[in-house]
N, C-alpha and C positions, 0 to 999 in steps of 0.2 A: 504494499500499500505506501501511496506518496502522502504528503502533509495534509493534502484534501481529504484522505479517507478513500481514494480510488485507487482499483488496481494499477501499478505502473505499466507503463508501456512495456517492459521487459516480458511481461506476462501473456505478451499478445501473440505471439506463434501460437501458443496452447490454446489460447481461446478462439482464435481464428480457425485452428485445424479441428476443432471441437464444436464450433456455432452450428447452432440450430436454426439457422435460417434457411429459408427456401431459395433454392440454386435460382431462382429467376433472380431474385434480388441481389445476391450475391453477383451474378452476371452484370447487373445493371452498374454496381459500383465500381466493379473491376474494369468495367468498359472506358468510366470515367475517369480513375485512377490511370489509365494506361495512356488513354488521350491527353492527360493533363501532363504526364513524363515525356511524352513523345514532343509536346509543344517547349517545354522547358529544354529538351534535348536540341531541338530546333532553333532555340535562341527567340523564340515567341513569348515573352513573359506577358504581355497583356492577356495573351490567348489562354495560358497557363492561368493565369490569374480569377479568370472568367471562369475556367472548367473547375478550380476549387472551389469558386461561389455556388456552381452547381451541384458540385458535392455535398457542400455544407447543405444547400436547401434542400435535397433529395433526401439526405440522411436527417434531418430534422423533420421532413414531412413523413417519414416513417418509423419515426420514434415509437409511435403508439403500436405500430404493428410488431414492429421487430424485439423492441424492449422485452415485451411481456415472453417472447418466445427463449429469450435466452438471454438474461438482465446481465450476467456475466461478462459474455462475450461483447454485448451491446456497450456495457460502460467499458472495456479496455478500449474496443475499437473508437468509441466518441474520445475518451482523452489521447489517443493517438492523433485521429483527425483533427482535434482542437488547435493540435502544435503545428498543423499546416494552415488552418486558415485563421 
């Protein structure tokens, strides 16, 4: 746990591997993160920033669905996601 009482991002590999999220939701977030990385690698900072905002919005919009499915994984991933946005 970190000082805020949330799981540390170092626990994320286990949480992600065991997450009980629907595959379609995982694929949606994977697409956004891969697109963001491609934009960063291409030097398109504005495009990457926009995709990070897309990720943040989609993640927040899906919280009511995903968090009850696996609160631990959701909390770990939310903490990791928060370091980016």
